[in-house]
C-alpha positions, 0 to 999 in steps of 0.5 A, a space after each residue: 481796109 481801115 482808114 487812118 489819119 495823121 493830124 496836126 493839132 494846133 493849141 487850143 482844139 480839143 482832141 474830140 468832134 464836140 464840145 458839150 457842156 461848156 457856156 463857151 465853144 471850144 475848137 473841135 476837130 470838126 472845124 479841121 476834118 470832115 472825114 466820117 466815121 474815124 475817131 482819135 486813137 488817144 487823146 491830146 490836151 487842148 494846151 498840147 499840140 502835134 500829131 494825133 491819129 484818127 482811125 475807123 479801126 476799133 482794134 487799131 484805135 484800141 493798139 494804138 491807145 491801150 498802155 499794155 501795148 507800150 507803144 512808144 509817143 515822142 514828144 518835143 519839150 520845152 521847159 523852163 530851166 536847164 534840167 541837169 544829167 540828174 533830172 534827165 536820169 529820172 526821167 529816164 529811170 520813172 518818176 513817181 507820180 501822184 498815181 504810182 511810177 511811170 514807165 522808164 522813159 527816153 530822155 534827152 535835151 535837144 536844139 531848139 526844133 524848128 517848128 512853128 509859130 504858137 498861138 498864142 506864144 509861149 511866155 518868155 522870161 528874161 530872167 529864166 532860161 528855158 530848153 527843149 527835151 525830146 522825152 518818149 514814153 510807152 504809156 498815157 496817163 492824164 497829162 504824163 509828160 508835163 506831170 513828169 517835167 515838173 516832177 523833176 523841177 522843169 515845167 512844161 511850157 510848150 509840148 508838140 507830140 512828134 511821134 506815135 509808134 512807127 508814124 511821125 508828124 514831119 512836115 504837116 502843118 498845124 490844122 491839117 490832115 494826111 489820109 494814110 487809107 
């Protein structure tokens, strides 16, 4: 039977178990998860937070992380500025990035979600408003959500992955994990 772990990856943690080749050690999954034989199914950038799935099943790992399976990934995204309907429509239609068009995304404005405080906090500028979006994509290019919001004129300030396919973060606190079997 395969093992699947849901982990709430904190900001600043690498989505891998070791960090080699950097002069200064960075936080990795090994500081949080003691479960031999599991590996991340996909990646979550060091400066992103939220749901990271880990498994010992190579087929499941490929199904979750491969873009050809189109597993939806939902993010809560704090962006600079206040996107208008045209900006949201561009996200919904797909955005031209330097590596090609993205697939269409589900995008909507949301009220600020009741998330944990981030350390360090997101920079606050009195003269520049911000707002929250819920964005669901079905591919997983490098820094895709950040590049998409920037392409429509609203750089990402905070990025939290909330859901991957049928699995959601729920009430799992940062740095904690739940073994689903």
